[in-house]
C-alpha positions as CSV (number, residue, x, y, z in Angstrom):
1,M,16.7,126.3,202.5
2,P,17.7,122.6,202.4
3,N,20.8,121.6,200.4
4,R,20.3,120.4,196.9
5,Y,22.2,117.4,195.4
6,A,22.2,116.4,191.8
7,Y,22.8,112.8,190.7
8,L,22.8,110.7,187.6
9,G,19.2,109.9,187.1
10,P,16.4,109.4,186.5
11,E,15.0,108.2,189.8
12,G,15.9,104.6,190.8
13,T,19.5,104.6,189.7
14,F,22.5,103.3,191.6
15,S,23.7,106.9,191.8
16,E,20.5,107.7,193.8
17,A,21.2,104.8,196.1
18,A,24.7,106.0,196.6
19,L,23.6,109.5,197.4
20,R,21.0,108.3,199.8
21,S,23.7,106.4,201.7
22,L,25.5,109.6,202.5
23,P,24.5,111.6,205.7
24,V,24.3,114.8,203.6
25,A,21.2,113.4,201.8
26,A,19.1,113.5,204.9
27,G,16.6,116.3,204.5
28,A,18.2,117.4,201.2
29,V,16.4,118.0,197.9
30,L,17.6,115.3,195.4
31,L,17.7,116.4,191.8
32,P,17.9,113.6,189.1
33,Q,19.8,114.6,186.0
34,P,19.9,112.9,182.6
35,S,23.7,112.6,182.3
36,V,27.0,113.0,184.1
37,P,27.8,116.3,182.3
38,V,24.4,117.8,183.1
39,A,24.6,116.7,186.7
40,L,28.0,118.4,187.1
41,E,26.8,121.5,185.2
42,A,24.0,121.9,187.8
43,L,26.7,121.9,190.5
44,R,28.9,124.4,188.6
45,S,26.0,126.8,187.9
46,G,24.9,126.8,191.5
47,A,21.6,125.0,190.8
48,A,23.0,122.2,193.1
49,D,25.2,122.2,196.2
50,G,26.8,118.8,195.3
51,A,26.6,116.0,192.8
52,V,26.9,112.3,193.0
53,V,28.2,110.4,189.9
54,P,29.9,107.1,189.2
55,L,33.7,107.2,188.9
56,E,34.7,103.5,188.3
57,N,33.4,100.0,188.4
58,S,35.3,96.9,189.4
59,V,34.2,95.0,186.2
60,E,33.9,97.7,183.5
61,G,36.6,100.1,184.8
62,S,36.4,103.9,184.9
63,V,33.5,106.1,183.8
64,T,35.2,108.2,181.1
65,S,32.6,110.9,181.1
66,T,33.2,111.6,184.8
67,L,37.0,111.5,184.3
68,D,36.9,113.9,181.4
69,E,34.6,116.3,183.2
70,L,36.9,116.4,186.2
71,A,40.1,116.7,184.1
72,I,39.1,119.3,181.5
73,E,36.0,121.3,182.5
74,Q,35.6,123.9,185.2
75,P,37.2,122.6,188.4
76,L,35.3,120.6,191.1
77,V,36.6,118.6,194.0
78,I,35.7,115.2,195.6
79,A,34.3,115.6,199.1
80,A,33.4,111.9,199.7
81,E,33.3,108.5,198.0
82,V,30.9,105.6,198.3
83,Y,31.5,102.0,197.3
84,L,28.2,100.4,196.3
85,P,27.7,96.7,195.6
86,V,26.2,96.3,192.1
87,N,23.2,93.9,192.4
88,F,20.9,94.0,189.3
89,S,17.3,92.9,189.1
90,L,15.2,91.9,186.1
91,L,12.2,94.1,186.4
92,V,8.9,93.6,184.6
93,R,5.3,94.7,184.8
94,D,3.3,92.6,187.1
95,G,2.2,89.3,185.6
96,T,4.9,89.2,182.9
97,P,6.4,85.7,182.7
98,L,10.0,85.0,181.7
99,A,8.9,83.3,178.5
100,A,7.1,86.4,177.3
101,I,10.1,88.7,177.4
102,R,11.2,89.8,174.0
103,T,13.0,93.1,174.8
104,V,15.2,94.0,177.7
105,A,16.4,97.6,178.2
106,T,19.5,98.5,180.2
107,H,22.6,100.6,180.4
108,P,25.7,99.4,178.5
109,H,27.7,98.9,181.7
110,A,24.9,96.8,183.2
111,E,24.6,94.8,180.0
112,A,28.3,94.0,180.1
113,Q,28.0,92.8,183.7
114,C,25.0,90.6,183.0
115,R,25.7,89.4,179.5
116,R,26.1,85.7,180.3
117,W,23.0,85.6,182.4
118,L,20.9,87.3,179.7
119,R,22.3,85.0,177.1
120,E,21.5,81.9,179.1
121,Q,18.2,82.9,180.6
122,L,16.7,85.1,177.8
123,P,18.2,83.9,174.5
124,Q,15.1,85.0,172.7
125,A,15.2,88.6,174.0
126,E,16.7,91.6,172.2
127,V,18.8,93.8,174.6
128,V,18.2,97.5,174.0
129,L,20.8,99.9,175.3
130,V,19.5,103.1,177.0
131,G,21.0,106.0,178.9
132,S,20.7,104.5,182.4
133,T,19.4,101.4,184.1
134,S,16.6,103.5,185.5
135,A,15.6,104.8,182.1
136,G,15.1,101.1,181.1
137,A,12.8,100.6,184.1
138,A,10.8,103.7,183.1
139,G,10.5,102.3,179.6
140,V,9.1,99.1,181.0
141,A,6.6,100.9,183.1
142,A,5.5,102.9,180.0
143,G,5.1,99.7,178.0
144,E,8.1,100.3,175.6
145,Y,10.0,97.2,176.7
146,D,9.1,93.9,178.3
147,A,11.8,94.0,181.0
148,S,14.8,96.0,182.3
149,V,18.1,95.1,184.0
150,S,18.1,97.8,186.7
151,A,19.0,98.6,190.3
152,P,16.7,97.1,192.9
153,I,15.7,100.6,194.0
154,A,14.0,101.1,190.6
155,A,11.3,98.5,191.3
156,S,9.5,100.7,193.9
157,A,10.2,103.9,191.9
158,Y,8.4,102.5,188.8
159,R,6.0,100.0,190.5
160,L,7.6,97.0,188.8
161,T,8.1,93.4,189.9
162,A,11.5,91.8,190.3
163,L,11.3,88.6,188.3
164,A,14.9,87.7,189.1
165,T,17.6,89.2,191.4
166,D,21.4,89.2,191.7
167,L,21.9,88.9,187.9
168,A,25.5,90.0,187.8
169,D,28.0,87.6,186.0
170,N,30.7,88.6,188.5
171,P,29.5,88.3,192.1
172,G,30.9,91.0,194.3
173,A,31.1,93.7,191.7
174,V,31.3,97.2,193.2
175,T,30.9,100.7,191.8
176,R,32.7,103.7,193.3
177,F,30.7,106.9,193.4
178,V,32.0,110.3,194.3
179,L,30.3,113.3,195.9
180,L,31.5,116.4,194.2
181,T,31.4,120.0,195.3
182,R,32.7,123.3,194.1
183,P,36.3,123.9,195.2
184,A,36.7,124.4,198.9
185,P,39.4,123.9,201.5
186,P,40.1,120.2,202.1
187,P,38.6,118.6,205.2
188,P,40.8,117.7,208.1
189,R,42.8,114.4,207.9
190,S,40.9,111.3,209.0
191,G,43.9,109.0,209.0
192,Q,42.3,106.9,206.2
193,D,42.4,109.3,203.3
194,R,42.7,109.4,199.5
195,T,43.9,112.2,197.3
196,T,43.0,112.5,193.6
197,V,44.8,114.6,191.0
198,V,45.2,114.9,187.2
199,A,48.8,115.5,185.9
200,F,49.3,117.1,182.5
201,I,52.8,116.3,181.1
202,R,54.6,119.1,179.4
203,E,55.2,117.1,176.2
204,N,55.2,113.5,175.0
205,H,58.8,112.3,175.8
206,T,60.6,109.2,176.9
207,G,60.0,108.5,180.6
208,A,57.2,111.0,181.0
209,L,55.0,108.6,183.0
210,L,58.0,107.3,184.9
211,E,58.8,110.9,186.1
212,V,55.3,111.2,187.5
213,L,55.4,107.8,189.2
214,T,58.8,108.4,190.7
215,E,57.6,111.4,192.6
216,F,55.2,109.1,194.5
217,A,57.5,106.1,194.8
218,V,60.5,107.9,196.3
219,R,58.1,109.3,199.0
220,G,56.6,105.9,199.8
221,I,53.1,106.9,198.6
222,N,50.9,104.1,197.3
223,L,48.9,104.8,194.1
224,T,45.5,103.1,194.1
225,R,44.5,104.1,190.6
226,I,46.3,105.6,187.6
227,E,45.1,105.8,184.0
228,S,45.7,108.0,181.0
229,R,43.1,110.1,179.2
230,P,43.4,112.2,176.0
231,T,43.4,115.9,176.6
232,K,41.3,116.4,173.5
233,E,43.8,119.0,172.2
234,L,46.1,116.9,169.9
235,L,46.3,113.3,169.0
236,G,48.9,111.7,171.3
237,R,48.5,114.3,174.0
238,Y,47.5,112.7,177.3
239,C,47.0,113.5,181.0
240,F,47.2,111.1,183.9
241,S,44.3,110.7,186.3
242,L,45.4,109.1,189.6
243,D,44.5,108.4,193.2
244,C,47.0,108.0,196.0
245,E,46.8,107.1,199.7
246,G,47.0,110.0,202.1
247,H,45.9,113.6,202.5
248,I,47.3,116.8,200.9
249,A,48.1,117.9,204.5
250,D,50.5,114.9,204.9
251,S,54.0,116.1,204.2
252,R,54.8,113.3,201.8
253,V,51.7,113.9,199.7
254,G,52.0,117.7,199.7
255,D,55.7,117.3,198.7
256,A,54.9,114.9,195.9
257,L,52.2,117.2,194.5
258,A,54.5,120.2,194.7
259,A,57.1,118.1,192.7
260,L,54.5,117.2,190.1
261,H,53.7,120.9,189.8
262,R,57.3,121.6,189.1
263,I,57.8,119.0,186.3
264,C,54.3,119.0,184.7
265,A,52.6,121.5,182.5
266,D,49.7,121.5,185.0
267,V,48.4,119.6,188.0
268,R,44.7,119.7,188.8
269,Y,43.9,118.9,192.5
270,L,40.6,117.0,192.8
271,G,40.4,116.6,196.5
272,S,41.5,114.8,199.7
273,Y,38.8,112.9,201.4
274,P,38.1,109.9,203.7
275,R,38.4,106.5,201.9
276,G,35.1,104.7,201.3
277,D,36.5,101.2,201.2
278,D,37.5,99.0,204.1
279,R,41.0,98.1,203.0
280,P,43.7,99.4,205.3
281,A,46.2,101.9,204.0
282,E,49.8,100.9,203.6
283,P,51.9,101.7,206.6
284,V,54.0,104.9,206.2
285,R,57.6,103.7,205.6
286,H,60.6,105.0,207.5
287,G,61.6,108.4,206.2
288,A,58.2,109.3,204.8
289,A,56.3,110.3,208.0
290,D,55.6,114.0,208.7
291,E,58.1,114.1,211.5
292,D,60.8,112.8,209.1
293,F,60.1,115.8,206.8
294,V,60.2,118.2,209.8
295,D,63.6,116.7,210.9
296,A,65.0,116.9,207.4
297,A,63.9,120.5,207.0
298,A,65.5,121.4,210.3
299,W,68.7,119.7,209.4
300,L,68.9,121.5,206.0
301,A,68.2,124.9,207.7
302,R,71.0,124.2,210.2
303,V,73.5,123.3,207.5
304,R,72.6,126.3,205.4
305,A,72.9,128.6,208.5
306,D,76.2,127.4,210.0
307,G,77.5,124.7,207.8
308,I,77.4,122.1,210.6
309,S,75.4,118.9,209.9
């Protein structure tokens, strides 16, 4: 039986394009889902072997539904990440001129990234917010809207015409997608890895975030993303979702996560996986390499055994 991969659908979304860019998609059954929680529930229930959903965008920031699912619901891990350029197209039914467009359907994130273009090029049009850019394209095909701001892949999926391309107000915008699986042993180190965790502080107190950051700083670990999210338990109770360079098998990363486990109420490990961007990782500073940890452990054992340093 071929593997099954859920993704934020319907057909023609950027999530589908991200999934199709991964080698695991070849020969797999692709399962579009109506929302991030539904896609991840398909994975948790066993209806899918993996799920691809958006995690963050370079313009609009993090996708909170994905962050909350990973922090609070039944554990999953990130197996891979994909950085996909966000290039929107204005899709219409064949023969629709720009002047005839009165309604444009799109997702809120897409609207935010194309707001200036829409205001300048379609001042007469009402923007209707829908659940996904692909849902907007489906609505155009069904005659519900005159146009949609959607991923280019949606044009063929819904037999629409691209009246304009590259609509984004911020050229070079990128969305980071993640391939999620049920918990499994981490893959071997690639040398260009990222690790994701969620840290739950014990209580709201002075220096709580500093305590978390210090565990990474003193080990020379670069954080590539950190943000707080409410735990949904009590007002003012937050957790910290963060990415760092390195793999859990690296001594410095493993040591930092163990330290977090010691000082935090809980630490949820969300995976170590190869980086999907092309930016080089920071060099490991002196004292933070694996061999430095081995040497330090041997020194401590020698001192404890015979008192000689």
